[in-house]
C-alpha positions, 0 to 999 in steps of 0.5 A: 265477778258478782259481789254482795254487800250487807249494810246494818242499819239501826237508830242512834238511840239503839246504840245506848248501852241500856237499849243495846240488848233490845236493839233490832237492826235492819239489814240492806243488801246490795248486789254489785257486778263487775264486768269486763270492759267493752271497747265498743269499736265502730267504723266511720266511713262514707255510706256512698262514694263516687267512682274514681274517688278514694276515701278513708275509714276510721276506727272509733270506740273506747280505746285503751290509753296505751296504743302499743297494747292494741292489735288492729286488723283491717279487711275490705271485701267486695260483696257482689263477687262469688268468693271472698278471695276475689272480693278481697283482691278488689281492694288491693292497694288499701293502706292500714295505718293503725286506727285509719284505713285508706282505700284507693280508687275502687270500681263500682260495687258494694264493699264490706269494711271490717276491723278486729281489735285486740286489747287487754285480752279482749277481742272485738269485731265491727263491720260497715258497708260502703257503696261505690257509685258512678252516678254521684258527684261531689256532696252538696248540702243546702243550708238555705232554704230549710226543709219544709219551709212552706210558703211565707214572705216574712217567715222566721224559718226560711225567707227573712226580712232584711233591715238597712242600717237606718232601720227601713225594711228592704223586702223579703228574700228567698236565699240559696246557700249550699256547700260543696264537698269532695273536691280535694282528693286527686282521685276525685279530680281535685285541682280541676275546676268545678263549673255550676249553674243554679236553677229555680224550678216551679212545678204544679202542686199535687200533680200526677205528671210533672208540669213545669210552671216556672223555670229560670236561671238564678244569677250567682257569683263564682263558687267561693272556697274555704279550704277544700269546701266550696260555697254557692250563694244567691237570692231572689225577691220573694215577690218575683215568685208566682202564686201556686207553683211548688219551687225548689233550687237545682244546683247543676255541677260539672267538670265540663265548662262547655256543658254548663255554658250550653245549659246557661244558653238554653235557660237564657233563650227560653221565654219563661213566662210564655212556655218554660223549657221542659225538664228533659231539655235541660238534662245534659250528660256529665252533670250532677244535679242536686235539689233543695227543699221546696217552698212556695208562695200563696196569697195570705188571707184577709186579716183585720186587727182591733185595739181597744183602747187606742190610748191609755195610761202607761203600765196601768191600762190593759190594752186588748187586741182582737184579730179576725182572718178568712181562714180555718185553723189559722195560728195567730201571734202578736208582737210590738215595737216602738217603731212607727209606720211612715205609710198606710195601706190601701185600706188606710191602716198603718203599714207593717213594712215601712217603719220608722225605728225609734233609736232611743227606744229599748226595742229599737232593734226590732220586734218584741214578742207579745204573745206566741203562736196559738189558736187564740185570736185575742191578746191583752197587755199593758205597755210602758210610756210611749207610742207603739205599733202592734202587729198580728200575724196569721199563719195559714195551713199552707204556711203563708202569713198575713199581717195587720198592724195598729198604732197605740199610745201609752201616756205617762202614769201619774199618782191618783189625784184625789182632791179634798173638794172632790165628791166622796162618791166620785172619789170612791168610784175613781179608786174602785175603778183604778183598783179593778183596772190595775188588778187586771193589768197585774194578772196579765203581767204575771203571764208575760215573758219579757221580764224587763218589761214586767219589772218596769211596768210593776215599778210604774204601777207602784208609783200610782198607788194612792196614799192611805190618808187620801182615801180615808173614809171612802170605804175602799180599804178592802179592794186596796188591800186585795190589790196590795196582796196581788202586788206582793204575789207578782213580786214574789213570782218575778224575783224567781224570774230575775236574771242571775246577774241581778244578784251576782258580784257586779262591781262597778269601777266607780260610784255611779247611779247606774245601779239604780236602774237594775231590775233588782233595785226597781223590784225593791222600790216597787215593793216599798212604794206600794207598802209606804202608800198603803201601810196604814190600811194594812192588816196583819194578813197583808203585813205577814205577806209583805214580810214573806215578799221580803223573805223571797228576796233574801232566799233567792239571793242565798240560793244564788250565793249572790250579794244583791248585785255587789257594791263599789267597795264603798256603798252597800247594794242599792236594793238594801234601802228599799228592803229595809224600808219595807221591813220598817213599814211592817214594824211600825204598823205592828206597833200601831196595832198595840196603841190604845188601852183596849188592846188584848193579850192575843193582839199584842202577842200577834204583833210581837210575833210579827216584829220578832219575825221581821227582826230575823229577816233584817238580820239576814239582810245585814248578812247579805249586805256585809257579804257585798263589802270587801273584807278587812276594809279600813274606815267606818262600817257600811250603813243602810238607812230605812227611809222616813224611819230610824231603822239602820243597819251598819255592817263590817266584813272581816276575814277569819284571819283577822279574828284569828291573828289581830282581833276585830275592831270598829271605831266611833267617828271622831267628829262630834257633829253626828252620832254613830248608829253603831257602837265601837267594838273591840274583840281580841284575837283568838289565836290559832288553837282557839280559832280552830276549835271555834271553826270545828264547832260551827262546821257541825251546823252550817248551811252552805247556801248561807255562805255569801261573799267572794271566797266564803265557802265554810264558817269563818272564811268571812265574818259579818259584824252587824249592828241594827239600830231599831227605831223603837224597843222591839221587845216593849210589845212583850214587856213594857215594864222597863220601857221608860229606862231603855234606849239605844236598842241595837242588835249587835251580832257576829255572823258567819255563813248565817250562824251566830258566833258566840265568843265565851270567856274561854275562847277569848282567853279571859281578855273580854270584849269592849263596847262604847255606846254614845248616849243621846243628848237628851239623856246626857248629864254633866258631872254636876248632875250625877250626884248620888251615884257615887262609883256606880254608873248612871247608865249600863249595858243590858242584853235582852234574854228571853225566858222560857215563858212565851212572850216574856223576857228581861233586860239583864246586865249579866257578864258586863261592867259599865262605866259612864263618862259624863260631859266635861268629866275627867277621863276614867283611869284605865278606860278608853271612853269619850265624854257622853258615852258608856263603856261596857267591858263584857266577859264574852260576846253574846250575839243578841239585842243590846241597849242602854238602861238608865240606872235609878239613883241608888238608895243608901 
């Protein structure tokens, strides 16, 4: 039957009572046809069968699950007889068993097999044809050599290169690998021995008449059996083939041992080099002959390889290669290895065959591709530290392959040494040349296929960046900034190419330094190394690009639902330090732009916007780090510290059950030697009903891609309590009026699936949230030094609240009551706060940026 569905579509605004009268909905029409199901039967049977062999036909298709509801009728008819009655009589003895149809031994001819199936009121028919022949024997399939393999000694297709366990090349082989089927049916002579001989036959190419040039017997072992399948395997040296003939293997099978022995005697008695036996003399009755695909051997063309330079700096020098071959239309490919030649050719060049493999190298297993096959004769690539063999292969039109090799050395890369006594002109030229050379290397790396090599090269390059202080006054700021921009572009592209496992839940059994060697960690370090070196030279354009590169790491991790490689349950992911340090470079450089009295409003707002955007990415980094940590773990929050800066992320990962039933708590460390970079936080339990209400509210706007961590697929499956301690007040760029009184500036946020989780007084059941923040030593006071405050606290908790006007806001204590306990002061009744700390009791929990503010002495 056919159905018509009509859908009425209107904008939501048209559903308001005031607009309902004038609403103009649209209608979408869909036609749906429901057709009777088809069974689609088909018969699977061999296309040709040897005479004297029975076989089985099987009915396939979309069969109903209830086999009892089917009625299947089979029919067999020999088609070369005059009537169907006589044809059907030829199949006497056929046995029908449901979906299968077993045929007995049949005489030679062409047979039509038919089947009719009736199920669920549907009747369908299908037919196929089977030829019974007297001139075919068991079925033979050649796995090697492959079809159209051409002529090559070192081909990736047919002839292979064998390597011993010690890594030395044994030479090239042409292999025969064939399987023989059809030996198990009693009607086909099952149980009788099958005898065989393998022959290598070479004939003149492109000849109207078959001219035998090379005929010989191939030594083989006995036929090996795996169940009812026999296998024949043999191999010959490629070098034993003559140049010119087109070769193929012939596998001759017979049930007569005497027949095969006669054929072997004729082959062994013939003088192959003088006069090969003609094909007719090797044809015997009672045999089946099967031919393999052809192959040949030709002499490769002369090939030369150049490498410039022969020695360079690791990951920085772009080695260039060129090849020339005496052929037209040749294809060229390059590969490399840390294996070094032990012999040389007659021309004094390194040998491509006798290689001493470097067991300690990452490429010890063999060759690694440098550039795939193409018509281009040239290639270029940087290399990591080490000695290498470079090989170019030239493939001719006839399939033969020529090879040539060169050696090169990549020396250890070092940071640029610009001595203070060096002539400025010499230093300028050195830096300019380095930047140009490195830029070419980066361009080459971006098109390379080996991700691991590219990552390691990029990491090495980042360590050679000169520090901004060493190039001051040389006039090279512009090329260095361009190079930094190219580095960021390369890292962004490479982050997308990193294996998924780099971001996955990789948990280690015990803390170790192995994570430092992951590709993801090396990428993060490469970014920070370049940013740290050139930070003082970077302008807003490069800083925004640096922030975009950091964002690429975070977005890729979210896209893969990753955890930045996971953690050991104690330490956060190692890449976090590099990414946070790169964010610190952006913030510090943005503050540097506002130094001085001549800074305009536009410049200050640009710097403020950059800092605000960086704060967003730092919070995202906190989400990713928290997701890598186990839920509801005991102990202190996990901390990530930016290098050479006071920017610190502290995270704690909680389950939704904890917030619903027990509440969330983070305690300050008990020792007084160090100051915690996070406050103590106590959030009361919500209870079942209020927890369900909060989950329903958050589920309306969450994104699944931001639900990170094991078992987290919806809001409140996991909660990240994030504390970010900023090295400077990030909002002082917007409003510096309160700057002298504001300190200990921290983001304190509760996130789930990337969403901020606000907890109102109603959700908390009026119980409120408690914070305790330690006051830095330089601000602390003893009881004798707080005269004049009376019952008022010397310090209070404030939260930044942006106004509707762009670039403005204020620090406000709304909703919180603060109490400061001075050093050596008695405990405050009813409040759990240690000496030298401020206790804040807030009606609710509002994710945002919090700080302590020094309260002026009140005027009475």
